[in-house]
DOGU-346715 format. One record per residue (C-alpha): residue number from 0; residue in three letters; x, y, z negated. Coordinates in steps of 0.2 Angstrom, whole numbers. Each point is the difference from the previous one (the first is absolute). Layout:
// DOGU-346715
<site NUM; "ALA"; <X; Y; Z>>,
...
***
This chain:
// DOGU-346715
<site 0; "MET"; <185; -1369; -488>>,
<site 1; "GLU"; <-17; 7; -3>>,
<site 2; "ALA"; <-18; -5; -3>>,
<site 3; "VAL"; <-10; -5; 15>>,
<site 4; "LYS"; <-10; 15; 7>>,
<site 5; "ALA"; <-17; -4; -6>>,
<site 6; "THR"; <-16; 9; -6>>,
<site 7; "SER"; <-12; -5; -13>>,
<site 8; "ALA"; <-15; 4; -11>>,
<site 9; "GLY"; <-7; -8; -15>>,
<site 10; "PHE"; <-17; 2; -9>>,
<site 11; "SER"; <-6; -7; -17>>,
<site 12; "ASP"; <-17; 0; -7>>,
<site 13; "VAL"; <-8; -6; -17>>,
<site 14; "GLY"; <-14; -9; 9>>,
<site 15; "LYS"; <-18; -2; -5>>,
<site 16; "ARG"; <1; -11; -15>>,
<site 17; "ARG"; <16; 5; -10>>,
<site 18; "GLN"; <2; 15; -12>>,
<site 19; "HIS"; <18; 4; 4>>,
<site 20; "ASN"; <12; -4; 14>>,
<site 21; "GLU"; <14; -12; -5>>,
<site 22; "ASP"; <7; 0; 18>>,
<site 23; "PHE"; <16; 10; 5>>,
<site 24; "PHE"; <9; 2; 17>>,
<site 25; "LEU"; <15; 8; 7>>,
<site 26; "CYS"; <4; 6; 18>>,
<site 27; "ASP"; <18; 6; 3>>,
<site 28; "ASP"; <3; 3; 18>>,
<site 29; "THR"; <18; 7; -3>>,
<site 30; "VAL"; <6; -16; -8>>,
<site 31; "GLY"; <-12; -12; 9>>,
<site 32; "LEU"; <-7; -7; -16>>,
<site 33; "TYR"; <-19; -4; -3>>,
<site 34; "VAL"; <-8; -8; -15>>,
<site 35; "VAL"; <-17; -4; -6>>,
<site 36; "ALA"; <-3; -6; -18>>,
<site 37; "ASP"; <-16; -6; -9>>,
<site 38; "GLY"; <1; 2; -18>>,
<site 39; "VAL"; <-7; -14; -12>>,
<site 40; "GLY"; <-6; 3; -17>>,
<site 41; "GLY"; <-14; 11; -1>>,
<site 42; "HIS"; <1; 8; -18>>,
<site 43; "ALA"; <17; -8; 0>>,
<site 44; "LYS"; <5; 15; 12>>,
<site 45; "GLY"; <2; -9; 17>>,
<site 46; "GLU"; <1; 18; 7>>,
<site 47; "VAL"; <16; 3; -10>>,
<site 48; "ALA"; <7; -17; 6>>,
<site 49; "SER"; <-3; 4; 19>>,
<site 50; "ARG"; <7; 17; -1>>,
<site 51; "GLU"; <15; -3; -10>>,
<site 52; "ALA"; <4; -16; 10>>,
<site 53; "VAL"; <0; 10; 16>>,
<site 54; "ASP"; <10; 14; -7>>,
<site 55; "GLU"; <13; -12; -7>>,
<site 56; "LEU"; <1; -9; 17>>,
<site 57; "VAL"; <2; 16; 9>>,
<site 58; "MET"; <15; 6; -11>>,
<site 59; "TRP"; <8; -17; 3>>,
<site 60; "VAL"; <-1; 0; 19>>,
<site 61; "ARG"; <6; 18; 1>>,
<site 62; "ARG"; <15; -4; -11>>,
<site 63; "HIS"; <4; -15; 11>>,
<site 64; "LEU"; <-3; 7; 17>>,
<site 65; "PRO"; <19; 2; 4>>,
<site 66; "GLN"; <2; -18; -3>>,
<site 67; "VAL"; <-15; -5; 10>>,
<site 68; "ASP"; <7; 10; 15>>,
<site 69; "ARG"; <17; -8; -2>>,
<site 70; "GLU"; <-8; -17; 1>>,
<site 71; "MET"; <-10; 6; 15>>,
<site 72; "ARG"; <15; 5; 9>>,
<site 73; "ARG"; <8; -17; -3>>,
<site 74; "GLY"; <-16; -8; 7>>,
<site 75; "THR"; <5; -18; -4>>,
<site 76; "ALA"; <-13; -12; -7>>,
<site 77; "ASP"; <9; 1; -17>>,
<site 78; "ALA"; <-1; 19; 0>>,
<site 79; "ILE"; <-19; -1; 3>>,
<site 80; "GLU"; <-2; -12; -14>>,
<site 81; "ARG"; <9; 12; -12>>,
<site 82; "ILE"; <-12; 14; 5>>,
<site 83; "ARG"; <-14; -12; -4>>,
<site 84; "ARG"; <8; -4; -17>>,
<site 85; "LEU"; <2; 18; -4>>,
<site 86; "LEU"; <-19; 3; 3>>,
<site 87; "GLU"; <-4; -15; -11>>,
<site 88; "SER"; <11; 8; -13>>,
<site 89; "GLY"; <-9; 16; 1>>,
<site 90; "VAL"; <-16; -9; -3>>,
<site 91; "GLN"; <8; -9; -15>>,
<site 92; "GLN"; <6; 16; -7>>,
<site 93; "ALA"; <-18; 7; 1>>,
<site 94; "CYS"; <-7; -16; -8>>,
<site 95; "TYR"; <12; 1; -15>>,
<site 96; "MET"; <-4; 18; -3>>,
<site 97; "ILE"; <-19; -3; 0>>,
<site 98; "TYR"; <2; -14; -11>>,
<site 99; "GLY"; <11; 10; -12>>,
<site 100; "LEU"; <-13; 14; 0>>,
<site 101; "ALA"; <-14; -12; -5>>,
<site 102; "GLU"; <11; -8; -14>>,
<site 103; "LEU"; <3; 18; -7>>,
<site 104; "ASP"; <-18; 5; 0>>,
<site 105; "PRO"; <-14; -11; -6>>,
<site 106; "ALA"; <-13; 10; 10>>,
<site 107; "LYS"; <9; -5; 16>>,
<site 108; "ARG"; <2; -19; -4>>,
<site 109; "GLY"; <-5; -10; 15>>,
<site 110; "MET"; <2; 13; 13>>,
<site 111; "SER"; <8; -5; 16>>,
<site 112; "THR"; <-2; 3; 19>>,
<site 113; "THR"; <1; -7; 17>>,
<site 114; "LEU"; <14; 7; 11>>,
<site 115; "SER"; <1; -1; 19>>,
<site 116; "VAL"; <15; 9; 8>>,
<site 117; "LEU"; <5; 4; 17>>,
<site 118; "LEU"; <17; 7; 4>>,
<site 119; "LEU"; <4; 6; 18>>,
<site 120; "ARG"; <19; 2; 4>>,
<site 121; "ASN"; <7; 1; 18>>,
<site 122; "THR"; <-5; -16; 9>>,
<site 123; "ARG"; <-8; -10; -14>>,
<site 124; "ALA"; <-15; 0; -12>>,
<site 125; "PHE"; <2; -7; -17>>,
<site 126; "VAL"; <-15; -5; -11>>,
<site 127; "ALA"; <-1; -5; -19>>,
<site 128; "GLN"; <-15; -7; -7>>,
<site 129; "VAL"; <-8; -4; -17>>,
<site 130; "GLY"; <-19; -2; -2>>,
<site 131; "ASP"; <-14; 1; 12>>,
<site 132; "SER"; <2; 17; 8>>,
<site 133; "ARG"; <5; -2; 18>>,
<site 134; "VAL"; <11; 5; 14>>,
<site 135; "TYR"; <-5; -2; 19>>,
<site 136; "ARG"; <9; 4; 16>>,
<site 137; "LEU"; <-8; 4; 16>>,
<site 138; "ARG"; <11; -3; 16>>,
<site 139; "GLY"; <-10; 3; 16>>,
<site 140; "SER"; <-16; -10; -3>>,
<site 141; "ALA"; <8; -13; -12>>,
<site 142; "LEU"; <-4; 2; -19>>,
<site 143; "THR"; <11; -8; -12>>,
<site 144; "GLN"; <-2; -1; -19>>,
<site 145; "LEU"; <18; 2; -7>>,
<site 146; "THR"; <-4; -4; -18>>,
<site 147; "GLU"; <-8; -15; -9>>,
<site 148; "ASP"; <-13; 3; -13>>,
<site 149; "HIS"; <5; -6; -17>>,
<site 150; "THR"; <-17; -6; -6>>,
<site 151; "LEU"; <-7; -15; -8>>,
<site 152; "VAL"; <-11; -3; 15>>,
<site 153; "ASN"; <14; 1; 12>>,
<site 154; "TYR"; <10; -12; -10>>,
<site 155; "LYS"; <-14; -13; -1>>,
<site 156; "LEU"; <-2; 2; 19>>,
<site 157; "LYS"; <19; -3; 3>>,
<site 158; "GLN"; <0; -15; -11>>,
<site 159; "GLY"; <-16; -7; 9>>,
<site 160; "LEU"; <-10; 1; -16>>,
<site 161; "ILE"; <-14; 9; 9>>,
<site 162; "THR"; <-5; 2; 18>>,
<site 163; "PRO"; <0; 16; 10>>,
<site 164; "GLU"; <-18; 0; -1>>,
<site 165; "GLU"; <0; -1; -19>>,
<site 166; "ALA"; <13; 13; -1>>,
<site 167; "LYS"; <-12; 13; 8>>,
<site 168; "SER"; <-12; -1; -15>>,
<site 169; "ALA"; <13; -2; -13>>,
<site 170; "ALA"; <5; 14; -12>>,
<site 171; "LYS"; <14; 9; 8>>,
<site 172; "ASN"; <5; 12; -14>>,
<site 173; "VAL"; <11; -12; -11>>,
<site 174; "ILE"; <18; 4; 4>>,
<site 175; "THR"; <14; -12; -4>>,
<site 176; "ARG"; <15; 13; 1>>,
<site 177; "ALA"; <0; 18; -6>>,
<site 178; "VAL"; <14; 13; -4>>,
<site 179; "GLY"; <1; 3; -18>>,
<site 180; "HIS"; <-10; -15; -7>>,
<site 181; "HIS"; <16; -8; -5>>,
<site 182; "ASP"; <18; 7; 0>>,
<site 183; "TYR"; <4; -9; 16>>,
<site 184; "VAL"; <-11; -4; 15>>,
<site 185; "GLU"; <3; -10; 16>>,
<site 186; "VAL"; <1; 12; 15>>,
<site 187; "ASP"; <-3; -5; 18>>,
<site 188; "THR"; <11; 9; 13>>,
<site 189; "ALA"; <0; 0; 19>>,
<site 190; "ASP"; <7; 9; 14>>,
<site 191; "THR"; <-4; 2; 18>>,
<site 192; "ASP"; <6; 9; 16>>,
<site 193; "LEU"; <-7; 17; 3>>,
<site 194; "VAL"; <-7; 6; 17>>,
<site 195; "ALA"; <-5; 17; 5>>,
<site 196; "GLY"; <-19; 2; -1>>,
<site 197; "ASP"; <-2; -12; -15>>,
<site 198; "ARG"; <-13; 4; -12>>,
<site 199; "PHE"; <0; -6; -18>>,
<site 200; "PHE"; <-15; 0; -12>>,
<site 201; "LEU"; <1; -2; -19>>,
<site 202; "CYS"; <-15; -2; -11>>,
<site 203; "THR"; <-7; -6; -17>>,
<site 204; "ASP"; <-13; -14; -1>>,
<site 205; "GLY"; <-13; 14; -3>>,
<site 206; "PHE"; <1; 2; 19>>,
<site 207; "HIS"; <5; -17; 8>>,
<site 208; "GLY"; <-13; -9; -11>>,
<site 209; "TYR"; <-13; 8; 11>>,
<site 210; "LEU"; <8; -3; 17>>,
<site 211; "GLU"; <-11; -11; 11>>,
<site 212; "ASN"; <13; -4; 14>>,
<site 213; "ASP"; <17; 5; 7>>,
<site 214; "ALA"; <-8; 9; 14>>,
<site 215; "GLU"; <-8; 13; -12>>,
<site 216; "LEU"; <17; 3; -8>>,
<site 217; "VAL"; <9; 2; 17>>,
<site 218; "ALA"; <-13; 13; 5>>,
<site 219; "MET"; <4; 10; -15>>,
<site 220; "MET"; <19; -2; 2>>,
<site 221; "ARG"; <-1; 8; 17>>,
<site 222; "CYS"; <-7; 16; -7>>,
<site 223; "PRO"; <11; 14; -5>>,
<site 224; "PRO"; <7; -3; -18>>,
<site 225; "SER"; <-11; 13; -9>>,
<site 226; "GLU"; <-15; -6; 9>>,
<site 227; "ALA"; <3; -18; -2>>,
<site 228; "VAL"; <3; 0; -19>>,
<site 229; "VAL"; <-16; 10; -3>>,
<site 230; "ARG"; <-10; -11; 11>>,
<site 231; "ALA"; <7; -15; -10>>,
<site 232; "VAL"; <-6; 7; -17>>,
<site 233; "HIS"; <-17; 5; 7>>,
<site 234; "THR"; <-2; -17; 7>>,
<site 235; "ALA"; <4; -9; -17>>,
<site 236; "ASN"; <-12; 12; -9>>,
<site 237; "GLU"; <-14; -3; 12>>,
<site 238; "ARG"; <1; -18; -3>>,
<site 239; "GLY"; <0; 1; -19>>,
<site 240; "GLY"; <15; 9; -6>>,
<site 241; "ARG"; <2; -12; -15>>,
<site 242; "ASP"; <18; 4; -3>>,
<site 243; "ASN"; <12; 14; 3>>,
<site 244; "ILE"; <5; 2; 18>>,
<site 245; "THR"; <17; 5; 7>>,
<site 246; "ALA"; <6; 0; 18>>,
<site 247; "VAL"; <16; 6; 8>>,
<site 248; "LEU"; <4; 0; 19>>,
<site 249; "VAL"; <17; 2; 7>>,
<site 250; "THR"; <3; 3; 19>>,
<site 251; "VAL"; <18; -2; 7>>,
<site 252; "ALA"; <4; 13; 14>>,
<site 253; "PRO"; <-3; -8; 18>>,
***
């Protein structure tokens, strides 16, 4: 069993306000693995957290691909659930490693990262999520956000503590989960069917924080991958570029 036939492109930029880029991304069409990570920490080496977390996750997934594909051949609900748990374990492994690095080096204390992961195998797409980066899917004209933001404002909104109108003006940069902040983190996982022609977009909040509406993102996602990601970064920079900006677009062969 092989990875889905897909093409992708990614682009990351420091933005207009930051001194260095703490984002990191991965596109691996041979495996069908795509990741974006937004490092947290500033002087506490957020860029180390994002890069090391992605590297650790990639090694984990590659090591467990034979098991993933055995479960895909079984195709049962239990088998699919085991793949999700494998992906979750990969994120947990990255979390434990980042936390350990920070414990060993005082200069890295407090570093952590968001992690949004997409794995395409055969007929299904798997997602793992920690933090406030995002994964979207475009199928035909239907745009779906496959991840949930782990932010304080989103938590308050879900609990009914603030209204949707109040959420628009609330500070959105306070995350409630991060990889490496502690030695364990709660990981969201999901899976969905995969259809020829599907498009997936992964991005950090440095991009999606500037989105004005879904139609704007849909228009970008319909562009060739290399064009779409550059357009996304340029759009965020034109609107202020207050954070690092990273975008990845994956297109599944029609």
